[in-house]
C-alpha positions as CSV (number, residue, x, y, z in Angstrom):
1,M,-15.6,12.9,-32.2
2,I,-16.0,13.9,-28.6
3,D,-14.3,11.7,-25.9
4,P,-16.8,11.4,-23.0
5,A,-14.0,10.2,-20.7
6,V,-11.5,13.0,-21.3
7,F,-9.1,13.4,-18.3
8,Y,-6.9,16.1,-17.1
9,G,-4.9,15.0,-14.2
10,H,-1.6,13.6,-12.9
11,S,0.2,11.3,-15.4
12,E,0.8,8.7,-12.6
13,F,-3.0,8.2,-12.4
14,E,-3.0,7.2,-16.0
15,I,0.1,4.9,-15.7
16,A,-1.4,3.2,-12.6
17,F,-4.5,2.3,-14.7
18,T,-2.4,0.7,-17.4
19,E,-0.8,-1.5,-14.7
20,L,-4.1,-2.5,-13.1
21,F,-5.2,-5.2,-15.5
22,G,-2.0,-6.7,-16.8
23,G,-0.2,-3.7,-18.2
24,F,1.5,-3.0,-21.5
25,P,4.9,-4.2,-22.9
26,P,8.0,-2.9,-21.1
27,S,8.8,-0.8,-24.2
28,F,5.7,1.3,-23.6
29,Y,6.8,2.2,-20.1
30,S,10.4,2.9,-21.2
31,A,9.2,5.2,-23.9
32,Y,6.7,6.9,-21.5
33,Q,9.4,7.5,-18.9
34,E,11.8,9.0,-21.5
35,I,9.2,11.7,-22.1
36,L,7.6,12.0,-18.6
37,P,9.5,10.2,-15.8
38,L,7.5,9.0,-12.8
39,S,8.2,10.9,-9.6
40,D,9.9,9.3,-6.6
41,G,7.4,7.3,-4.5
42,Y,5.1,6.4,-7.4
43,Q,5.0,2.7,-6.3
44,D,3.7,3.9,-2.9
45,R,1.0,6.0,-4.5
46,K,0.0,3.6,-7.3
47,G,-2.6,1.7,-5.2
48,L,-4.4,4.9,-4.4
49,Y,-4.7,5.8,-8.1
50,Q,-5.9,2.3,-8.9
51,L,-8.5,2.4,-6.1
52,F,-10.6,4.8,-8.2
53,Y,-10.8,2.4,-11.1
54,L,-11.5,-0.6,-8.8
55,L,-14.4,1.2,-7.2
56,V,-15.8,2.0,-10.7
57,H,-15.5,-1.7,-11.5
58,V,-17.4,-2.6,-8.3
59,N,-20.1,-0.2,-9.3
60,L,-20.3,-1.4,-12.9
61,F,-19.6,-5.1,-12.6
62,G,-20.4,-6.1,-9.0
63,S,-18.8,-7.5,-5.9
64,S,-16.1,-9.6,-7.6
65,Y,-13.9,-6.5,-7.4
66,V,-14.4,-5.9,-3.7
67,P,-11.4,-8.2,-2.7
68,S,-9.1,-6.0,-4.8
69,V,-10.5,-2.9,-3.2
70,K,-9.9,-4.4,0.2
71,R,-6.3,-5.3,-0.7
72,V,-5.5,-1.8,-1.7
73,L,-7.2,-0.3,1.4
74,E,-5.2,-2.6,3.7
75,K,-2.0,-1.0,2.4
76,Y,-3.1,2.5,3.5
77,V,-5.2,2.0,6.5
């Protein structure tokens, strides 16, 4: 099987995506952090990582995701 969405990038990008739509149980994040702790300042960067996924959702599912995009942008602009 070939994964068409394979990704090689910063682990924070991946964690930010898991937190975008409700997240996983706390035990998931604890186990993840034991193996690969998040760097200082992650909470400040999380919105930027999530912006990519929100823009993909605007493209795929329409304007209902635009307010979320605007909320993220307001933090950084």
